[in-house]
N, CA, C and O atoms as a DFTB+ gen file, in Angstrom:
808 C
 N C O
     1  1      30.074     -23.783     157.806
     2  2      30.639     -23.486     159.126
     3  2      29.678     -22.592     159.890
     4  3      29.186     -21.614     159.327
     5  1      29.383     -22.899     161.191
     6  2      28.461     -22.078     161.954
     7  2      28.964     -20.644     162.075
     8  3      30.166     -20.393     162.148
     9  1      28.038     -19.732     162.095
    10  2      28.377     -18.326     162.255
    11  2      28.949     -18.086     163.646
    12  3      28.449     -18.634     164.628
    13  1      29.999     -17.268     163.733
    14  2      30.621     -16.979     165.022
    15  2      29.670     -16.151     165.869
    16  3      29.276     -15.051     165.481
    17  1      29.296     -16.694     167.047
    18  2      28.413     -15.973     167.956
    19  2      29.129     -15.578     169.232
    20  3      28.591     -14.814     170.032
    21  1      30.344     -16.092     169.434
    22  2      31.103     -15.767     170.635
    23  2      31.800     -14.425     170.455
    24  3      32.016     -13.997     169.321
    25  1      32.165     -13.738     171.571
    26  2      32.774     -12.411     171.477
    27  2      34.178     -12.420     170.885
    28  3      34.626     -11.407     170.349
    29  1      34.875     -13.544     170.974
    30  2      36.239     -13.620     170.439
    31  2      36.417     -14.929     169.682
    32  3      35.628     -15.863     169.826
    33  1      37.469     -14.975     168.874
    34  2      37.792     -16.207     168.154
    35  2      38.092     -17.335     169.133
    36  3      37.675     -18.474     168.921
    37  1      38.819     -17.016     170.211
    38  2      39.162     -18.042     171.207
    39  2      37.909     -18.614     171.852
    40  3      37.801     -19.822     172.058
    41  1      36.958     -17.730     172.172
    42  2      35.708     -18.188     172.780
    43  2      34.919     -19.041     171.795
    44  3      34.308     -20.040     172.175
    45  1      34.937     -18.644     170.542
    46  2      34.238     -19.414     169.514
    47  2      34.851     -20.805     169.368
    48  3      34.135     -21.800     169.254
    49  1      36.178     -20.864     169.373
    50  2      36.843     -22.165     169.269
    51  2      36.510     -23.043     170.467
    52  3      36.300     -24.248     170.323
    53  1      36.461     -22.434     171.653
    54  2      36.124     -23.201     172.854
    55  2      34.693     -23.734     172.765
    56  3      34.431     -24.880     173.130
    57  1      33.773     -22.905     172.281
    58  2      32.385     -23.332     172.144
    59  2      32.255     -24.454     171.114
    60  3      31.515     -25.416     171.322
    61  1      32.972     -24.322     170.015
    62  2      32.914     -25.352     168.978
    63  2      33.497     -26.665     169.493
    64  3      32.960     -27.740     169.227
    65  1      34.594     -26.568     170.226
    66  2      35.199     -27.776     170.792
    67  2      34.227     -28.473     171.738
    68  3      34.111     -29.699     171.714
    69  1      33.531     -27.703     172.568
    70  2      32.543     -28.283     173.476
    71  2      31.404     -28.925     172.691
    72  3      30.898     -29.980     173.073
    73  1      31.003     -28.286     171.596
    74  2      29.930     -28.843     170.775
    75  2      30.374     -30.170     170.145
    76  3      29.576     -31.099     170.020
    77  1      31.627     -30.251     169.756
    78  2      32.149     -31.490     169.180
    79  2      32.128     -32.608     170.219
    80  3      31.687     -33.720     169.929
    81  1      32.602     -32.315     171.422
    82  2      32.638     -33.340     172.464
    83  2      31.226     -33.725     172.896
    84  3      30.976     -34.881     173.239
    85  1      30.308     -32.768     172.881
    86  2      28.906     -33.086     173.177
    87  2      28.326     -33.995     172.109
    88  3      27.503     -34.863     172.404
    89  1      28.755     -33.796     170.860
    90  2      28.313     -34.666     169.766
    91  2      28.807     -36.094     169.984
    92  3      28.066     -37.050     169.758
    93  1      30.057     -36.238     170.422
    94  2      30.586     -37.575     170.715
    95  2      29.766     -38.230     171.817
    96  3      29.398     -39.400     171.715
    97  1      29.480     -37.471     172.870
    98  2      28.693     -38.008     173.981
    99  2      27.324     -38.477     173.504
   100  3      26.850     -39.537     173.911
   101  1      26.691     -37.688     172.642
   102  2      25.379     -38.046     172.120
   103  2      25.447     -39.316     171.278
   104  3      24.590     -40.193     171.394
   105  1      26.465     -39.409     170.433
   106  2      26.590     -40.570     169.553
   107  2      26.888     -41.857     170.311
   108  3      26.452     -42.931     169.898
   109  1      27.624     -41.761     171.412
   110  2      27.960     -42.970     172.169
   111  2      26.714     -43.629     172.746
   112  3      26.727     -44.824     173.043
   113  1      25.653     -42.873     172.906
   114  2      24.433     -43.441     173.490
   115  2      23.694     -44.342     172.513
   116  3      22.850     -45.140     172.919
   117  1      24.006     -44.220     171.228
   118  2      23.312     -45.029     170.228
   119  2      24.247     -45.909     169.410
   120  3      23.822     -46.947     168.902
   121  1      25.512     -45.520     169.272
   122  2      26.431     -46.257     168.410
   123  2      27.566     -46.937     169.162
   124  3      28.087     -47.954     168.704
   125  1      27.947     -46.403     170.282
   126  2      29.137     -46.908     170.940
   127  2      30.379     -46.251     170.363
   128  3      30.407     -45.892     169.186
   129  1      31.395     -46.094     171.182
   130  2      32.598     -45.375     170.775
   131  2      33.271     -46.027     169.570
   132  3      33.768     -45.330     168.686
   133  1      33.290     -47.359     169.530
   134  2      33.996     -48.052     168.464
   135  2      33.426     -47.818     167.076
   136  3      34.149     -47.909     166.084
   137  1      32.127     -47.514     166.996
   138  2      31.477     -47.372     165.689
   139  2      31.418     -45.936     165.198
   140  3      31.055     -45.701     164.045
   141  1      31.760     -44.986     166.026
   142  2      31.628     -43.575     165.646
   143  2      32.706     -43.184     164.639
   144  3      33.874     -43.534     164.805
   145  1      32.312     -42.462     163.603
   146  2      33.269     -41.963     162.618
   147  2      33.386     -40.449     162.741
   148  3      32.536     -39.797     163.347
   149  1      34.441     -39.899     162.164
   150  2      34.619     -38.451     162.164
   151  2      33.482     -37.776     161.404
   152  3      33.058     -36.680     161.769
   153  1      32.989     -38.417     160.357
   154  2      31.855     -37.865     159.601
   155  2      30.616     -37.781     160.486
   156  3      29.889     -36.788     160.455
   157  1      30.378     -38.834     161.280
   158  2      29.241     -38.826     162.205
   159  2      29.339     -37.659     163.180
   160  3      28.362     -36.951     163.427
   161  1      30.530     -37.476     163.724
   162  2      30.729     -36.427     164.727
   163  2      30.508     -35.045     164.121
   164  3      29.842     -34.199     164.720
   165  1      31.061     -34.818     162.945
   166  2      30.908     -33.521     162.288
   167  2      29.435     -33.220     162.022
   168  3      28.975     -32.102     162.252
   169  1      28.695     -34.222     161.538
   170  2      27.273     -34.018     161.255
   171  2      26.499     -33.727     162.534
   172  3      25.642     -32.844     162.560
   173  1      26.801     -34.467     163.588
   174  2      26.093     -34.271     164.861
   175  2      26.401     -32.903     165.462
   176  3      25.539     -32.280     166.082
   177  1      27.639     -32.441     165.273
   178  2      28.046     -31.147     165.833
   179  2      27.602     -29.973     164.966
   180  3      27.664     -28.823     165.400
   181  1      27.154     -30.258     163.740
   182  2      26.710     -29.189     162.853
   183  2      27.844     -28.414     162.217
   184  3      27.718     -27.219     161.948
   185  1      28.963     -29.102     161.975
   186  2      30.102     -28.464     161.319
   187  2      30.569     -29.354     160.170
   188  3      30.140     -30.503     160.062
   189  1      31.432     -28.838     159.325
   190  2      31.970     -29.660     158.244
   191  2      33.070     -30.576     158.785
   192  3      33.660     -30.309     159.832
   193  1      33.329     -31.649     158.058
   194  2      34.387     -32.551     158.499
   195  2      35.738     -31.847     158.453
   196  3      36.601     -32.102     159.294
   197  1      35.927     -30.959     157.471
   198  2      37.170     -30.197     157.399
   199  2      37.362     -29.355     158.652
   200  3      38.466     -29.274     159.190
   201  1      36.281     -28.727     159.115
   202  2      36.362     -27.921     160.333
   203  2      36.691     -28.794     161.534
   204  3      37.453     -28.393     162.414
   205  1      36.112     -29.992     161.565
   206  2      36.388     -30.911     162.678
   207  2      37.865     -31.236     162.764
   208  3      38.428     -31.300     163.857
   209  1      38.502     -31.443     161.606
   210  2      39.927     -31.782     161.605
   211  2      40.800     -30.609     162.065
   212  3      41.959     -30.810     162.427
   213  1      40.264     -29.404     162.055
   214  2      41.007     -28.267     162.603
   215  2      41.114     -28.351     164.126
   216  3      41.998     -27.740     164.727
   217  1      40.210     -29.108     164.744
   218  2      40.219     -29.258     166.205
   219  2      40.845     -30.580     166.629
   220  3      41.572     -30.642     167.621
   221  1      40.558     -31.639     165.870
   222  2      41.087     -32.960     166.196
   223  2      41.571     -33.611     164.903
   224  3      40.767     -33.851     164.002
   225  1      42.862     -33.900     164.795
   226  2      43.414     -34.394     163.521
   227  2      42.960     -35.794     163.139
   228  3      43.015     -36.162     161.965
   229  1      42.504     -36.590     164.126
   230  2      42.057     -37.946     163.818
   231  2      41.165     -38.442     164.948
   232  3      40.984     -37.762     165.958
   233  1      40.616     -39.627     164.764
   234  2      39.712     -40.198     165.763
   235  2      40.404     -40.475     167.105
   236  3      39.812     -40.193     168.148
   237  1      41.621     -41.012     167.124
   238  2      42.282     -41.211     168.417
   239  2      42.405     -39.917     169.223
   240  3      42.170     -39.921     170.432
   241  1      42.768     -38.814     168.570
   242  2      42.873     -37.538     169.291
   243  2      41.526     -37.112     169.839
   244  3      41.444     -36.581     170.946
   245  1      40.474     -37.339     169.077
   246  2      39.126     -36.997     169.519
   247  2      38.720     -37.844     170.725
   248  3      38.150     -37.331     171.688
   249  1      39.015     -39.146     170.664
   250  2      38.650     -40.025     171.772
   251  2      39.457     -39.719     173.028
   252  3      38.945     -39.852     174.140
   253  1      40.706     -39.312     172.864
   254  2      41.509     -38.916     174.016
   255  2      40.890     -37.716     174.718
   256  3      40.791     -37.692     175.945
   257  1      40.472     -36.720     173.940
   258  2      39.860     -35.527     174.516
   259  2      38.542     -35.880     175.196
   260  3      38.241     -35.375     176.278
   261  1      37.761     -36.745     174.562
   262  2      36.473     -37.145     175.143
   263  2      36.685     -37.925     176.436
   264  3      35.976     -37.704     177.417
   265  1      37.665     -38.845     176.442
   266  2      37.954     -39.633     177.634
   267  2      38.396     -38.738     178.783
   268  3      37.993     -38.940     179.929
   269  1      39.227     -37.749     178.471
   270  2      39.672     -36.810     179.501
   271  2      38.485     -36.051     180.083
   272  3      38.406     -35.861     181.297
   273  1      37.563     -35.616     179.230
   274  2      36.394     -34.891     179.705
   275  2      35.524     -35.778     180.597
   276  3      35.061     -35.330     181.646
   277  1      35.300     -37.022     180.194
   278  2      34.486     -37.943     180.983
   279  2      35.142     -38.206     182.335
   280  3      34.466     -38.246     183.363
   281  1      36.466     -38.387     182.328
   282  2      37.178     -38.628     183.582
   283  2      37.065     -37.431     184.521
   284  3      36.802     -37.595     185.713
   285  1      37.262     -36.234     183.988
   286  2      37.160     -35.032     184.817
   287  2      35.751     -34.868     185.379
   288  3      35.579     -34.485     186.536
   289  1      34.743     -35.161     184.552
   290  2      33.353     -35.060     185.007
   291  2      33.078     -36.075     186.107
   292  3      32.366     -35.779     187.067
   293  1      33.645     -37.276     185.967
   294  2      33.464     -38.311     186.985
   295  2      34.042     -37.860     188.320
   296  3      33.380     -37.958     189.354
   297  1      35.270     -37.370     188.297
   298  2      35.927     -36.945     189.535
   299  2      35.176     -35.769     190.164
   300  3      35.002     -35.731     191.382
   301  1      34.735     -34.823     189.357
   302  2      33.981     -33.680     189.872
   303  2      32.676     -34.130     190.510
   304  3      32.315     -33.660     191.589
   305  1      31.967     -35.039     189.849
   306  2      30.703     -35.539     190.408
   307  2      30.953     -36.246     191.723
   308  3      30.210     -36.056     192.686
   309  1      31.991     -37.058     191.770
   310  2      32.320     -37.787     193.002
   311  2      32.587     -36.811     194.144
   312  3      32.079     -36.994     195.251
   313  1      33.373     -35.789     193.881
   314  2      33.738     -34.834     194.934
   315  2      32.562     -33.967     195.364
   316  3      32.461     -33.597     196.533
   317  1      31.667     -33.639     194.426
   318  2      30.554     -32.754     194.742
   319  2      29.408     -33.458     195.456
   320  3      28.774     -32.867     196.331
   321  1      29.131     -34.713     195.098
   322  2      27.946     -35.388     195.608
   323  2      28.162     -36.130     196.917
   324  3      27.196     -36.505     197.583
   325  1      29.423     -36.348     197.296
   326  2      29.676     -37.081     198.534
   327  2      29.972     -36.130     199.684
   328  3      30.781     -35.216     199.523
   329  1      29.341     -36.316     200.842
   330  2      29.665     -35.472     201.998
   331  2      31.079     -35.748     202.487
   332  3      31.630     -36.827     202.272
   333  1      31.645     -34.763     203.141
   334  2      33.036     -34.881     203.585
   335  2      33.225     -36.029     204.575
   336  3      34.302     -36.621     204.643
   337  1      32.174     -36.344     205.345
   338  2      32.304     -37.375     206.370
   339  2      31.802     -38.742     205.906
   340  3      31.530     -39.612     206.733
   341  1      31.679     -38.938     204.605
   342  2      31.211     -40.222     204.087
   343  2      32.191     -41.330     204.461
   344  3      33.406     -41.133     204.437
   345  1      31.652     -42.492     204.806
   346  2      32.499     -43.630     205.151
   347  2      33.142     -44.196     203.894
   348  3      32.758     -43.857     202.775
   349  1      34.127     -45.061     204.099
   350  2      34.778     -45.686     202.952
   351  2      33.796     -46.551     202.170
   352  3      33.863     -46.610     200.943
   353  1      32.887     -47.221     202.871
   354  2      31.880     -48.048     202.200
   355  2      30.956     -47.176     201.351
   356  3      30.600     -47.553     200.235
   357  1      30.571     -46.021     201.872
   358  2      29.726     -45.099     201.109
   359  2      30.477     -44.565     199.889
   360  3      29.902     -44.421     198.810
   361  1      31.741     -44.278     200.066
   362  2      32.545     -43.778     198.949
   363  2      32.714     -44.853     197.871
   364  3      32.630     -44.563     196.678
   365  1      32.949     -46.077     198.297
   366  2      33.100     -47.155     197.330
   367  2      31.782     -47.399     196.592
   368  3      31.776     -47.609     195.379
   369  1      30.679     -47.370     197.319
   370  2      29.368     -47.566     196.698
   371  2      29.105     -46.487     195.654
   372  3      28.587     -46.775     194.575
   373  1      29.463     -45.242     195.975
   374  2      29.273     -44.145     195.031
   375  2      30.177     -44.321     193.821
   376  3      29.749     -44.090     192.690
   377  1      31.422     -44.727     194.047
   378  2      32.356     -44.945     192.945
   379  2      31.795     -45.980     191.968
   380  3      31.810     -45.774     190.755
   381  1      31.304     -47.087     192.509
   382  2      30.748     -48.148     191.667
   383  2      29.525     -47.633     190.906
   384  3      29.375     -47.894     189.712
   385  1      28.661     -46.908     191.596
   386  2      27.442     -46.402     190.958
   387  2      27.773     -45.444     189.826
   388  3      27.197     -45.541     188.742
   389  1      28.707     -44.509     190.069
   390  2      29.066     -43.530     189.040
   391  2      29.728     -44.214     187.839
   392  3      29.496     -43.825     186.694
   393  1      30.553     -45.234     188.106
   394  2      31.214     -45.952     187.019
   395  2      30.194     -46.665     186.124
   396  3      30.286     -46.610     184.897
   397  1      29.233     -47.328     186.749
   398  2      28.235     -48.054     185.977
   399  2      27.289     -47.099     185.248
   400  3      26.849     -47.389     184.136
   401  1      26.980     -45.974     185.866
   402  2      26.171     -44.964     185.184
   403  2      26.882     -44.479     183.924
   404  3      26.268     -44.340     182.866
   405  1      28.195     -44.220     184.052
   406  2      28.974     -43.749     182.906
   407  2      29.069     -44.820     181.827
   408  3      29.035     -44.513     180.635
   409  1      29.189     -46.075     182.246
   410  2      29.272     -47.174     181.291
   411  2      27.980     -47.305     180.487
   412  3      28.007     -47.559     179.283
   413  1      26.852     -47.129     181.170
   414  2      25.564     -47.200     180.479
   415  2      25.341     -45.976     179.602
   416  3      24.728     -46.071     178.538
   417  1      25.838     -44.829     180.048
   418  2      25.641     -43.588     179.303
   419  2      26.520     -43.519     178.062
   420  3      26.093     -43.022     177.020
   421  1      27.749     -44.020     178.175
   422  2      28.702     -43.948     177.059
   423  2      29.254     -45.341     176.783
   424  3      30.355     -45.667     177.227
   425  1      28.502     -46.170     176.052
   426  2      28.967     -47.534     175.773
   427  2      30.309     -47.522     175.033
   428  3      30.569     -46.645     174.209
   429  1      31.138     -48.494     175.337
   430  2      32.440     -48.575     174.665
   431  2      32.874     -50.025     174.556
   432  3      32.432     -50.861     175.345
   433  1      33.731     -50.341     173.594
   434  2      34.236     -51.704     173.461
   435  2      35.149     -52.056     174.630
   436  3      35.546     -51.187     175.406
   437  1      35.474     -53.335     174.744
   438  2      36.389     -53.712     175.817
   439  2      37.810     -53.294     175.466
   440  3      38.076     -52.794     174.373
   441  1      38.717     -53.507     176.414
   442  2      40.093     -53.025     176.251
   443  2      40.770     -53.619     175.025
   444  3      41.488     -52.923     174.308
   445  1      40.541     -54.912     174.785
   446  2      41.192     -55.559     173.639
   447  2      40.733     -54.943     172.322
   448  3      41.542     -54.715     171.422
   449  1      39.431     -54.675     172.211
   450  2      38.906     -54.086     170.978
   451  2      39.439     -52.672     170.779
   452  3      39.801     -52.290     169.666
   453  1      39.486     -51.900     171.859
   454  2      40.010     -50.537     171.748
   455  2      41.486     -50.557     171.360
   456  3      41.925     -49.782     170.510
   457  1      42.237     -51.441     171.985
   458  2      43.655     -51.525     171.674
   459  2      43.898     -51.893     170.224
   460  3      44.813     -51.374     169.586
   461  1      43.061     -52.804     169.701
   462  2      43.226     -53.238     168.319
   463  2      42.860     -52.133     167.333
   464  3      43.495     -51.997     166.287
   465  1      41.834     -51.342     167.663
   466  2      41.364     -50.321     166.728
   467  2      42.173     -49.024     166.811
   468  3      42.304     -48.313     165.814
   469  1      42.704     -48.718     167.965
   470  2      43.403     -47.446     168.147
   471  2      44.919     -47.576     168.111
   472  3      45.617     -46.587     167.885
   473  1      45.435     -48.773     168.328
   474  2      46.876     -48.947     168.372
   475  2      47.396     -48.809     169.796
   476  3      46.753     -48.173     170.631
   477  1      48.553     -49.399     170.080
   478  2      49.068     -49.441     171.460
   479  2      49.373     -48.072     172.043
   480  3      49.140     -47.855     173.232
   481  1      49.884     -47.149     171.252
   482  2      50.246     -45.836     171.793
   483  2      49.008     -45.063     172.251
   484  3      48.984     -44.507     173.349
   485  1      47.986     -45.036     171.402
   486  2      46.762     -44.322     171.758
   487  2      46.059     -45.017     172.916
   488  3      45.522     -44.361     173.808
   489  1      46.065     -46.351     172.900
   490  2      45.437     -47.085     173.996
   491  2      46.123     -46.771     175.324
   492  3      45.456     -46.601     176.344
   493  1      47.458     -46.693     175.311
   494  2      48.181     -46.341     176.528
   495  2      47.843     -44.925     176.974
   496  3      47.724     -44.660     178.170
   497  1      47.688     -44.015     176.014
   498  2      47.299     -42.644     176.347
   499  2      45.909     -42.614     176.964
   500  3      45.667     -41.858     177.904
   501  1      44.991     -43.430     176.444
   502  2      43.659     -43.525     177.041
   503  2      43.749     -44.039     178.472
   504  3      43.074     -43.530     179.367
   505  1      44.584     -45.045     178.681
   506  2      44.756     -45.592     180.025
   507  2      45.295     -44.526     180.977
   508  3      44.884     -44.455     182.135
   509  1      46.218     -43.698     180.483
   510  2      46.768     -42.620     181.310
   511  2      45.688     -41.602     181.674
   512  3      45.715     -41.027     182.762
   513  1      44.739     -41.379     180.761
   514  2      43.687     -40.403     181.011
   515  2      42.706     -40.870     182.086
   516  3      42.139     -40.048     182.805
   517  1      42.503     -42.179     182.199
   518  2      41.569     -42.678     183.220
   519  2      42.281     -43.003     184.528
   520  3      41.643     -43.433     185.488
   521  1      43.587     -42.805     184.573
   522  2      44.354     -43.099     185.786
   523  2      43.834     -42.370     187.024
   524  3      43.852     -42.957     188.106
   525  1      43.365     -41.100     186.918
   526  2      42.842     -40.440     188.128
   527  2      41.705     -41.204     188.788
   528  3      41.598     -41.194     190.015
   529  1      40.854     -41.867     188.010
   530  2      39.776     -42.654     188.592
   531  2      40.326     -43.861     189.338
   532  3      39.823     -44.220     190.403
   533  1      41.349     -44.481     188.785
   534  2      41.944     -45.634     189.445
   535  2      42.634     -45.222     190.739
   536  3      42.567     -45.933     191.742
   537  1      43.301     -44.064     190.709
   538  2      43.950     -43.580     191.932
   539  2      42.906     -43.262     192.996
   540  3      43.132     -43.497     194.183
   541  1      41.781     -42.735     192.576
   542  2      40.700     -42.432     193.510
   543  2      40.209     -43.708     194.186
   544  3      39.978     -43.719     195.395
   545  1      40.050     -44.772     193.422
   546  2      39.602     -46.040     193.991
   547  2      40.628     -46.581     194.976
   548  3      40.259     -47.072     196.042
   549  1      41.899     -46.499     194.638
   550  2      42.945     -46.966     195.548
   551  2      42.891     -46.173     196.859
   552  3      43.041     -46.751     197.935
   553  1      42.679     -44.865     196.778
   554  2      42.577     -44.031     197.981
   555  2      41.392     -44.449     198.842
   556  3      41.502     -44.496     200.068
   557  1      40.259     -44.752     198.211
   558  2      39.074     -45.208     198.956
   559  2      39.395     -46.492     199.710
   560  3      39.076     -46.621     200.892
   561  1      40.018     -47.429     199.034
   562  2      40.338     -48.715     199.657
   563  2      41.347     -48.547     200.788
   564  3      41.197     -49.155     201.848
   565  1      42.366     -47.731     200.571
   566  2      43.361     -47.528     201.626
   567  2      42.735     -46.885     202.859
   568  3      43.072     -47.241     203.988
   569  1      41.827     -45.943     202.642
   570  2      41.164     -45.301     203.774
   571  2      40.311     -46.312     204.532
   572  3      40.303     -46.323     205.763
   573  1      39.599     -47.157     203.803
   574  2      38.793     -48.180     204.459
   575  2      39.636     -49.167     205.239
   576  3      39.233     -49.618     206.311
   577  1      40.803     -49.507     204.711
   578  2      41.697     -50.405     205.428
   579  2      42.293     -49.719     206.654
   580  3      42.479     -50.349     207.695
   581  1      42.588     -48.437     206.527
   582  2      43.172     -47.694     207.650
   583  2      42.202     -47.581     208.816
   584  3      42.600     -47.698     209.975
   585  1      40.922     -47.351     208.507
   586  2      39.911     -47.184     209.553
   587  2      39.342     -48.503     210.065
   588  3      38.602     -48.520     211.049
   589  1      39.681     -49.601     209.408
   590  2      39.175     -50.897     209.818
   591  2      37.857     -51.289     209.173
   592  3      37.318     -52.356     209.467
   593  1      37.329     -50.440     208.296
   594  2      36.090     -50.808     207.593
   595  2      36.323     -51.999     206.669
   596  3      35.469     -52.875     206.535
   597  1      37.486     -52.016     206.039
   598  2      37.837     -53.096     205.122
   599  2      38.983     -53.901     205.704
   600  3      39.773     -53.393     206.500
   601  1      39.066     -55.153     205.303
   602  2      40.195     -55.964     205.707
   603  2      41.461     -55.504     204.997
   604  3      41.400     -54.855     203.953
   605  1      42.589     -55.842     205.566
   606  2      43.871     -55.439     204.989
   607  2      44.200     -56.301     203.772
   608  3      44.110     -57.528     203.815
   609  1      44.581     -55.631     202.692
   610  2      44.952     -56.311     201.446
   611  2      45.736     -55.321     200.593
   612  3      45.668     -54.119     200.851
   613  1      46.475     -55.779     199.590
   614  2      47.174     -54.849     198.699
   615  2      46.153     -53.971     197.969
   616  3      45.313     -54.476     197.225
   617  1      46.231     -52.661     198.186
   618  2      45.202     -51.756     197.681
   619  2      45.143     -51.738     196.158
   620  3      44.056     -51.763     195.580
   621  1      46.308     -51.696     195.497
   622  2      46.310     -51.622     194.031
   623  2      45.713     -52.882     193.408
   624  3      44.920     -52.800     192.470
   625  1      46.096     -54.042     193.930
   626  2      45.559     -55.291     193.398
   627  2      44.062     -55.397     193.669
   628  3      43.303     -55.869     192.822
   629  1      43.645     -54.959     194.849
   630  2      42.222     -54.993     195.184
   631  2      41.427     -54.062     194.284
   632  3      40.316     -54.390     193.867
   633  1      41.997     -52.897     193.987
   634  2      41.332     -51.970     193.077
   635  2      41.130     -52.619     191.710
   636  3      40.089     -52.430     191.081
   637  1      42.119     -53.380     191.249
   638  2      41.986     -54.074     189.975
   639  2      40.839     -55.070     189.989
   640  3      40.139     -55.229     188.989
   641  1      40.644     -55.742     191.117
   642  2      39.543     -56.697     191.233
   643  2      38.197     -55.981     191.202
   644  3      37.256     -56.444     190.557
   645  1      38.109     -54.850     191.900
   646  2      36.862     -54.083     191.903
   647  2      36.542     -53.587     190.494
   648  3      35.395     -53.657     190.052
   649  1      37.552     -53.089     189.794
   650  2      37.340     -52.615     188.421
   651  2      36.937     -53.761     187.499
   652  3      36.166     -53.563     186.560
   653  1      37.460     -54.964     187.765
   654  2      37.064     -56.123     186.964
   655  2      35.597     -56.467     187.196
   656  3      34.889     -56.837     186.260
   657  1      35.140     -56.345     188.443
   658  2      33.724     -56.576     188.745
   659  2      32.847     -55.586     187.979
   660  3      31.814     -55.955     187.420
   661  1      33.277     -54.328     187.964
   662  2      32.526     -53.303     187.235
   663  2      32.543     -53.599     185.738
   664  3      31.510     -53.533     185.071
   665  1      33.723     -53.925     185.218
   666  2      33.854     -54.197     183.795
   667  2      33.053     -55.405     183.337
   668  3      32.645     -55.479     182.178
   669  1      32.824     -56.358     184.247
   670  2      32.057     -57.549     183.888
   671  2      30.601     -57.216     183.567
   672  3      29.898     -58.028     182.966
   673  1      30.152     -56.040     183.959
   674  2      28.771     -55.635     183.687
   675  2      28.629     -54.915     182.347
   676  3      27.516     -54.560     181.956
   677  1      29.738     -54.693     181.638
   678  2      29.694     -53.930     180.385
   679  2      28.792     -54.584     179.351
   680  3      27.890     -53.941     178.813
   681  1      29.028     -55.848     179.076
   682  2      28.242     -56.543     178.048
   683  2      26.781     -56.674     178.455
   684  3      25.909     -56.368     177.641
   685  1      26.465     -57.115     179.680
   686  2      25.043     -57.159     180.073
   687  2      24.343     -55.811     179.955
   688  3      23.168     -55.752     179.592
   689  1      25.058     -54.724     180.261
   690  2      24.455     -53.397     180.115
   691  2      24.233     -53.059     178.646
   692  3      23.177     -52.543     178.281
   693  1      25.226     -53.348     177.794
   694  2      25.097     -53.064     176.371
   695  2      23.956     -53.859     175.740
   696  3      23.260     -53.364     174.854
   697  1      23.775     -55.079     176.198
   698  2      22.720     -55.937     175.661
   699  2      21.384     -55.708     176.357
   700  3      20.380     -56.336     176.021
   701  1      21.383     -54.805     177.327
   702  2      20.174     -54.498     178.104
   703  2      19.654     -55.736     178.829
   704  3      18.449     -55.896     179.025
   705  1      20.583     -56.610     179.225
   706  2      20.229     -57.780     180.011
   707  2      20.139     -57.438     181.491
   708  3      19.613     -58.215     182.288
   709  1      20.649     -56.284     181.844
   710  2      20.562     -55.775     183.208
   711  2      20.435     -54.269     183.134
   712  3      20.691     -53.668     182.091
   713  1      20.040     -53.660     184.240
   714  2      19.931     -52.201     184.324
   715  2      21.095     -51.668     185.143
   716  3      21.713     -52.425     185.892
   717  1      21.412     -50.365     185.017
   718  2      22.471     -49.808     185.870
   719  2      22.193     -50.024     187.355
   720  3      23.120     -50.246     188.134
   721  1      20.923     -49.962     187.752
   722  2      20.579     -50.161     189.168
   723  2      20.858     -51.599     189.603
   724  3      21.423     -51.831     190.672
   725  1      20.459     -52.564     188.766
   726  2      20.710     -53.970     189.103
   727  2      22.201     -54.263     189.129
   728  3      22.688     -54.957     190.022
   729  1      22.920     -53.737     188.155
   730  2      24.369     -53.943     188.123
   731  2      25.030     -53.318     189.340
   732  3      25.928     -53.908     189.939
   733  1      24.581     -52.117     189.706
   734  2      25.144     -51.441     190.877
   735  2      24.930     -52.265     192.133
   736  3      25.862     -52.460     192.914
   737  1      23.706     -52.753     192.336
   738  2      23.413     -53.522     193.545
   739  2      24.256     -54.792     193.594
   740  3      24.771     -55.157     194.651
   741  1      24.396     -55.463     192.458
   742  2      25.166     -56.706     192.419
   743  2      26.635     -56.459     192.724
   744  3      27.214     -57.125     193.582
   745  1      27.239     -55.505     192.025
   746  2      28.669     -55.249     192.193
   747  2      28.966     -54.703     193.586
   748  3      29.938     -55.111     194.221
   749  1      28.128     -53.778     194.063
   750  2      28.359     -53.188     195.383
   751  2      28.278     -54.236     196.476
   752  3      29.140     -54.287     197.353
   753  1      27.242     -55.078     196.434
   754  2      27.081     -56.112     197.461
   755  2      28.250     -57.080     197.439
   756  3      28.765     -57.459     198.491
   757  1      28.674     -57.484     196.237
   758  2      29.780     -58.435     196.121
   759  2      31.077     -57.823     196.640
   760  3      31.811     -58.457     197.397
   761  1      31.355     -56.584     196.227
   762  2      32.610     -55.935     196.619
   763  2      32.667     -55.690     198.118
   764  3      33.677     -55.982     198.758
   765  1      31.590     -55.156     198.681
   766  2      31.593     -54.865     200.113
   767  2      31.660     -56.143     200.941
   768  3      32.307     -56.172     201.988
   769  1      31.003     -57.188     200.482
   770  2      31.077     -58.460     201.197
   771  2      32.503     -59.000     201.187
   772  3      32.997     -59.495     202.201
   773  1      33.159     -58.900     200.034
   774  2      34.539     -59.392     199.940
   775  2      35.494     -58.566     200.784
   776  3      36.429     -59.105     201.375
   777  1      35.263     -57.261     200.842
   778  2      36.178     -56.376     201.565
   779  2      35.978     -56.407     203.071
   780  3      36.910     -56.131     203.825
   781  1      34.791     -56.736     203.511
   782  2      34.494     -56.675     204.937
   783  2      34.438     -58.041     205.610
   784  3      34.322     -58.113     206.834
   785  1      34.518     -59.137     204.836
   786  2      34.490     -60.469     205.408
   787  2      35.904     -60.918     205.723
   788  3      36.738     -60.984     204.820
   789  1      36.200     -61.233     206.992
   790  2      37.562     -61.699     207.318
   791  2      37.875     -62.987     206.571
   792  3      36.988     -63.815     206.366
   793  1      39.130     -63.164     206.161
   794  2      39.500     -64.424     205.486
   795  2      39.359     -65.623     206.416
   796  3      39.597     -65.513     207.619
   797  1      38.977     -66.750     205.865
   798  2      38.820     -67.959     206.671
   799  2      40.183     -68.482     207.107
   800  3      41.179     -68.336     206.398
   801  1      40.205     -69.089     208.277
   802  2      41.457     -69.675     208.773
   803  2      41.817     -70.877     207.921
   804  3      40.925     -71.615     207.505
   805  1      43.094     -71.098     207.648
   806  2      43.495     -72.255     206.827
   807  2      43.214     -73.558     207.552
   808  3      43.486     -74.633     207.018
């Protein structure tokens, strides 16, 4: 067990927890979330597996905490890097770019694989943790529709289509068949064209 260097036990626990989550982030860049084991995480964090279980009782709990951290980091980056007067198109472009950057940085299996490996309850909890990102996308679309930048459409359903476009780049990114920049340009151009092109008359 690492020697306590923090001024209090609480601070030490917080530092160790951050080190554990940083270990998960590091491992996802080479193994993917589905392949990571608790033993891998403990070794990467420089602690014993027994100590790891004092913070996270199992892999689902660890992945929930990691997903929450990634989601919070995404929302913070979005809010910090975009100017207050950014257009809806600029906001959507940034959302797509940040999503694809995160996908390339932290590879993960698709929803079906995660659901099968973690079970329905944990999978639903993971979905709840990423809900803030989905709500953010819906807000972007509604604002674009309100200002006339985007055509009128059901915002929630449209958000699902945009997320599907982003998700379609997961495998090409994992296989290195495309780059985050190429994926971003493709998805952004397709989404903005679909949102800004009036529907054809019947």
